[in-house]
C-alpha positions in Angstrom: 17.7 52.1 4.7 21.1 52.0 3.1 22.5 54.3 5.8 21.2 51.9 8.5 22.9 49.0 6.7 26.1 51.0 6.4 26.0 51.9 10.1 25.5 48.3 11.1 28.1 46.6 8.9 31.7 47.3 8.0 34.8 48.0 10.0 34.0 49.7 13.3 30.2 49.6 12.6 27.6 48.6 15.2 28.1 44.9 14.5 31.8 45.0 15.2 31.2 47.2 18.3 28.8 44.6 19.6 31.1 41.7 18.7 33.7 43.3 21.0 31.4 45.0 23.5 28.7 42.4 24.0 30.9 40.0 26.0 32.2 43.0 28.0 28.6 44.1 28.7 27.8 40.6 29.9 31.1 40.5 31.9 30.3 43.9 33.5 26.7 42.6 34.1 28.1 39.6 36.0 30.2 41.9 38.2 27.2 44.0 38.8 25.2 40.9 39.6 27.8 40.0 42.2 27.5 43.4 43.9 23.8 43.3 43.6 23.6 39.9 45.2 25.9 41.1 48.1 23.5 44.0 48.8 20.3 41.9 48.5 21.7 39.3 51.0 23.0 42.0 53.3 19.7 43.9 53.2 17.9 40.7 54.2 20.5 40.0 56.9 20.5 43.5 58.5 19.6 46.9 57.2 22.6 48.5 58.9 24.8 46.2 56.9 23.1 47.4 53.7 23.6 51.0 54.7 27.3 50.3 55.4 28.0 48.2 52.3 27.9 50.9 49.6 30.0 53.5 51.5 32.4 50.8 52.7 32.7 49.3 49.3 33.0 52.7 47.6 35.8 53.9 49.9 37.7 50.6 49.3 37.1 51.0 45.5 38.3 54.6 45.9 41.5 53.3 47.5 41.9 50.8 44.6 40.7 53.0 41.8 44.0 54.8 41.1 45.9 51.5 40.6 43.0 50.1 38.5 43.1 53.1 36.3 46.8 52.6 35.5 46.2 48.8 35.0 43.4 49.5 32.4 46.0 51.1 30.1 47.5 47.6 29.5 44.5 47.2 27.2 45.3 50.6 25.4 48.9 49.6 24.8 47.9 46.1 23.6 45.2 47.6 21.2 47.7 50.1 19.7 50.5 47.5 19.2 47.9 45.1 17.7 46.7 47.8 15.3 50.3 48.7 14.4 51.0 45.0 13.6 53.7 44.7 16.3 52.4 41.7 18.3 55.7 40.9 20.0 55.4 44.0 22.1 52.1 43.0 23.6 53.7 40.6 26.1 56.0 43.3 27.4 53.0 45.6 27.9 51.2 42.8 29.8 54.1 42.2 32.1 54.5 45.9 32.8 50.9 45.8 34.1 51.6 42.6 36.2 54.7 44.2 37.9 52.7 47.3 38.6 49.9 45.2 40.1 52.3 43.5 42.5 53.5 46.9 43.8 49.9 48.1 44.0 48.8 45.1 46.1 51.5 45.8 48.7 50.5 49.5 49.0 46.8 48.6 49.3 47.6 46.2 52.1 49.1 49.2 54.0 46.1 51.4 53.2 43.7 48.9 54.7 44.6 50.1 58.2 43.2 53.6 57.5 39.6 52.6 57.6 38.9 53.6 61.2 40.1 57.2 61.1 38.5 57.7 57.6 35.0 56.6 58.6 35.2 58.5 61.9 35.4 61.7 59.7 32.3 60.6 57.8 30.0 61.1 60.8 27.7 58.2 60.1 25.8 56.5 62.9 28.0 54.4 65.2 26.5 51.0 64.2 26.9 51.7 60.6 30.4 53.1 61.0 31.8 49.9 62.6 30.4 47.8 59.8 31.8 50.2 57.2 35.3 49.9 58.7 35.2 46.1 58.7 34.0 45.8 55.1 36.6 48.3 53.9 39.5 46.6 55.5 38.9 43.2 54.1 38.2 44.5 50.5 41.3 46.7 50.5 43.5 43.9 51.8 42.4 41.9 48.7 42.6 44.9 46.4 45.7 43.7 44.7 43.7 40.9 43.1 41.4 43.5 41.5 44.3 45.4 40.0 46.0 42.2 38.7 42.7 41.0 37.2 42.3 44.3 35.4 45.9 44.1 34.0 45.5 40.5 32.9 42.2 41.1 31.2 43.8 44.0 29.3 45.8 41.5 27.2 42.6 39.9 25.9 40.4 43.0 25.6 43.2 45.0 23.9 43.4 42.3 21.2 39.6 42.4 20.8 39.2 38.9 22.3 36.6 39.8 24.9 34.9 36.4 25.2 37.6 35.0 27.6 37.1 38.1 29.8 33.4 37.5 29.9 33.8 33.8 30.8 36.3 34.5 33.6 34.2 37.2 35.1 31.1 35.0 34.9 33.0 32.2 36.7 34.0 34.6 39.5 30.4 35.9 39.9 29.1 32.3 40.0 31.5 31.4 42.7 30.7 34.6 44.7 26.9 33.9 45.0 27.1 30.6 47.1 30.1 32.0 49.1 28.0 35.1 49.9 25.1 33.0 51.1 27.3 30.7 53.1 29.4 33.4 54.8 26.8 36.1 55.4 24.1 33.8 56.8 26.3 30.9 58.2 25.1 28.2 55.8 26.7 24.9 54.7 28.8 24.7 57.9 30.4 28.2 57.4 30.4 30.8 60.3 27.8 33.6 60.1 30.0 36.6 59.3 27.5 39.1 58.0 29.1 42.0 56.1 32.6 40.5 56.7 31.5 37.3 54.9 30.3 39.4 51.9 33.8 41.0 51.8 35.6 37.7 52.0 33.4 36.2 49.3 34.2 39.1 47.0 38.0 38.8 47.6 37.9 35.1 46.9 36.0 35.7 43.6 38.6 38.2 42.4 41.5 35.8 43.3 39.8 33.0 41.4 39.4 35.3 38.4 43.2 36.1 38.5 44.0 32.4 38.6 41.8 31.7 35.6 43.3 34.5 33.5 46.8 33.3 34.4 46.0 29.7 33.4 44.6 30.9 30.0 47.8 32.8 29.4 50.2 30.1 30.5 48.4 27.3 28.6 47.9 29.2 25.3 50.7 28.4 22.8 49.6 31.4 20.8 50.2 33.8 23.7 53.9 32.9 23.7 54.4 32.3 20.0 52.8 35.6 18.9 53.0 37.9 21.9 56.0 36.7 24.0 53.7 36.4 27.0 55.9 34.0 28.9 59.4 35.1 27.7 58.8 38.8 28.3 58.5 38.5 32.1 61.5 40.5 33.0 60.7 44.2 33.9 61.4 46.4 30.9 62.0 50.0 32.0 60.9 51.5 28.7 57.5 49.7 28.7 56.8 50.4 32.4 57.6 54.1 31.7 55.2 54.0 28.7 52.5 52.4 30.8 52.9 55.0 33.5 52.9 57.9 31.0 49.4 57.2 29.9 48.4 55.2 33.0 49.1 57.8 35.7 46.7 60.4 34.3 44.2 57.6 33.7 44.6 56.4 37.3 44.2 60.0 38.6 41.1 60.4 36.5 39.6 57.2 37.8 40.6 58.1 41.3 38.9 61.5 41.0 35.8 60.0 39.6 35.5 57.5 42.5 36.5 60.2 45.0 33.6 62.3 43.7 31.1 59.4 44.0 32.5 58.3 47.4 32.3 61.9 48.7 28.8 62.1 47.4 27.8 58.9 49.2 29.4 60.1 52.5 27.7 63.5 52.2 24.3 61.9 51.6 24.9 59.8 54.7 24.8 63.0 56.8 21.2 63.6 55.8 20.1 60.5 57.7 19.8 56.7 57.4 16.7 56.8 55.2 18.4 59.1 52.7 21.6 57.0 52.7 19.7 53.7 52.3 17.6 55.1 49.4 20.7 56.4 47.7 22.4 53.0 48.1 19.5 51.2 46.6 19.2 53.6 43.7 23.0 53.2 43.0 22.7 49.4 43.2 19.8 49.4 40.7 21.6 51.9 38.5 24.6 49.6 38.5 22.7 46.9 36.8 22.5 49.1 33.7 25.5 51.4 34.1 28.3 48.7 34.2 27.1 47.0 31.0 27.4 50.5 29.4 31.0 50.5 30.6 31.5 47.4 28.4 30.5 49.4 25.4 32.9 52.2 26.5 35.7 49.7 26.7 34.8 48.5 23.2 35.1 52.1 21.9 38.5 52.3 23.6 39.7 49.1 22.0 38.6 50.0 18.5 39.9 53.5 18.8 43.2 52.3 20.1 43.5 49.8 17.2 42.5 52.4 14.7 45.2 54.8 16.1 47.8 52.1 15.8 46.8 51.7 12.2 46.9 55.4 11.6 43.2 55.5 10.8 41.4 58.2 12.9 38.5 57.9 10.5 37.8 54.4 11.7 38.1 55.7 15.3 35.4 58.3 14.6 33.2 55.6 13.1 33.7 53.3 16.1 32.7 56.2 18.5 29.5 57.0 16.5 28.5 53.3 16.4 29.1 53.0 20.1 27.0 56.1 20.8 24.1 54.7 18.9 24.1 51.5 20.8 24.7 53.2 24.2 21.7 55.6 23.7 19.5 52.7 22.6 20.4 50.7 25.8 20.1 53.6 28.2 16.8 54.8 26.7 15.2 51.4 27.3 16.4 51.2 30.9 15.3 54.7 31.7 11.8 53.8 30.8 11.9 51.0 33.4 13.2 53.4 36.0 10.4 55.8 35.4 7.4 53.4 34.9 8.3 50.2 36.7 10.7 50.8 39.6 8.7 48.9 42.2 9.8 45.3 41.6 13.4 46.3 41.6 13.1 48.2 44.9 11.2 45.3 46.5 14.3 43.1 46.1 15.9 45.2 48.9 13.1 44.8 51.4 14.7 43.6 54.7 13.5 40.3 56.2 15.3 40.6 59.5 14.2 42.2 62.7 16.2 45.5 62.6 14.5 48.8 63.4 14.1 49.7 59.7 12.6 46.4 58.7 9.2 47.5 59.7 6.8 48.2 56.9 6.4 51.9 57.5 10.1 52.6 57.7 10.9 50.7 54.5 8.0 52.5 52.9 9.8 55.7 53.5 13.0 54.3 51.9 10.9 52.9 49.0 9.2 56.2 48.3 12.5 58.2 48.3 14.1 55.6 46.0 11.3 56.0 43.4 12.2 59.7 43.3 15.9 59.1 43.0 15.4 56.6 40.2 13.8 59.4 38.2 17.1 61.3 38.6 18.9 58.2 37.3 16.5 58.1 34.3 17.2 61.8 33.7 21.0 61.5 33.5 21.3 58.0 32.0 21.1 59.1 28.4 23.7 61.8 29.0 25.8 59.2 30.7 25.7 57.2 27.5 27.3 60.2 25.7 29.9 60.7 28.4 31.1 57.0 28.5 31.2 56.7 24.8 33.5 59.6 24.2 35.5 58.9 27.4 36.3 55.4 26.0 37.3 56.8 22.6 39.6 59.4 24.1 41.2 56.9 26.4 41.8 54.5 23.5 43.6 57.3 21.7 45.8 57.9 24.8 44.3 61.3 25.5 44.3 60.6 29.2 45.7 63.9 30.5 42.7 65.7 29.2 40.4 63.3 30.9 42.2 63.8 34.1 41.9 67.6 34.0 38.2 67.5 33.2 37.6 65.1 36.0 39.5 67.2 38.5 37.5 70.3 37.7 34.1 68.5 37.5 34.5 66.4 40.6 35.5 69.3 42.9 33.7 72.2 41.4 30.5 70.6 40.0 29.8 67.7 42.3 31.5 67.7 45.7 31.5 71.5 46.5 27.8 72.1 45.6 26.7 68.9 47.2 28.6 69.8 50.4 27.1 73.3 50.4 23.6 71.9 49.9 23.9 69.3 52.7 25.5 71.8 55.1 22.9 74.5 54.5 20.1 72.0 54.5 18.9 73.3 51.1 16.6 70.9 49.1 17.0 67.9 51.3 18.0 64.8 49.2 17.4 66.9 45.9 20.3 69.2 46.5 23.1 66.6 46.2 21.3 64.7 43.5 20.9 67.8 41.3 24.7 68.3 41.7 25.2 64.7 40.6 23.1 65.2 37.5 25.0 68.4 36.6 28.3 66.6 37.1 27.4 64.0 34.5 26.2 66.6 32.1 29.5 68.5 32.3 31.5 65.4 31.7 29.5 64.5 28.6 29.8 67.9 27.1 33.5 68.2 27.7 34.3 64.7 26.3 32.1 65.3 23.2 33.7 68.6 22.4 37.2 67.2 22.8 36.5 64.3 20.5 34.8 66.6 17.9 37.8 69.0 18.0 40.2 66.1 17.0 43.3 66.9 19.1 43.3 63.2 20.0 44.2 62.2 16.4 47.7 63.5 17.0 48.3 61.3 20.1 50.4 58.2 19.8 51.3 56.1 22.9 53.5 53.5 21.3 57.0 54.1 19.9 57.7 54.4 16.2 59.4 51.3 14.8 59.1 51.1 11.0 62.0 48.6 10.9 60.8 46.5 13.9 61.0 42.8 12.9 57.8 42.2 14.7 56.0 44.3 12.1 55.1 42.4 8.9 52.0 44.1 7.5 48.8 42.1 7.5 50.3 38.7 7.3 52.2 36.3 9.6 52.0 37.6 13.1 49.3 40.3 12.5 45.7 39.0 12.9 43.8 42.3 12.6 41.3 43.0 9.8 
């Protein structure tokens, strides 16, 4: 009993992980709800739009993922400066992320024109391919808002102040739902845009989130007084270099992960429309539980980064073990739902339109296959809890190069190549690629766990040494950590 109390309380115990992570779980849940709503509305509007939404959205996210991965490291820098009691450097870290986001938005606008050739290579049915291109172009044009929102939220999350991140993301999700309904179906005087309407609603929600984050920063006296948020706006070469040193491997890792999942989705699409639709529904349902788990992973990253800034790897280890206990509890519960009660979740995607696959028999085929795929999800969900926990801890310590190398090996050799061979050879039907996906997650979990246990990350330091820095004053004045 005393061990349970010790695990719950104290610095970096489960209670503190939840205090930091619960708002992020809700925040990620609101983002998932936004995507989930998109797909429910699109499934009811036209099943071809549902089939196109996940590949189109994943390829757009794939294009944006590298830049997002770099921007997430604003939170790592903020956490380590916060832990080291050097608050005045936090503003410079934030602005390095903002300037990077501006450049990323310009590059993404150029990449938006590549949708046509890219989806031609995928070999999906023509009606689906045209919708995929339309969805991709709009989302990628607005991708700069996603990167900027990630950088701005890093200021708050790095300081452990995750409630503002939650509130902003909830506001964006709340705005997205009526916009989705209006622009997809042509309600409230809006044109009926179908899948294009879903894309424009998503971009508008992300832009709104950026505006709210900016207002919070500009209107907060503390942000300027403690962290130089307004006065540190000029580009600082040293800080941008520091962000890129840990951010580029992080961006490459994120890019590789999304590349693997995007390639997986495109390969499954070659098996047929039923297999693609069932996979998309399974991923959508999985997202309801997976993205909140990312909130716990970010909490592990924040607490590990803060502990590294303090020079206390023992606290980082405690934060990781506390996060793991919570992650396994969460994923264990949802796995039981996927195994024993998948029906009501799948029914949410039943089309109400008149498309060819909206007939009962055809949707029954999709439904039956989705039940099987959710059993795979239940199988790997617990392992995914291990993977995301130690991924977050290693990232918070700045061990991003290792994460990149593992992701490069696993995405190519464990997921994409075996899945491609299974699809090309026609071995196992839908089970071939899904077995490769399960193996991929198991390899990641094993590698991250072994790396964290080995302890090489304890020697990593991503912020400069500055024992005489006037911004450092122990635990008083400008330093608000425990």
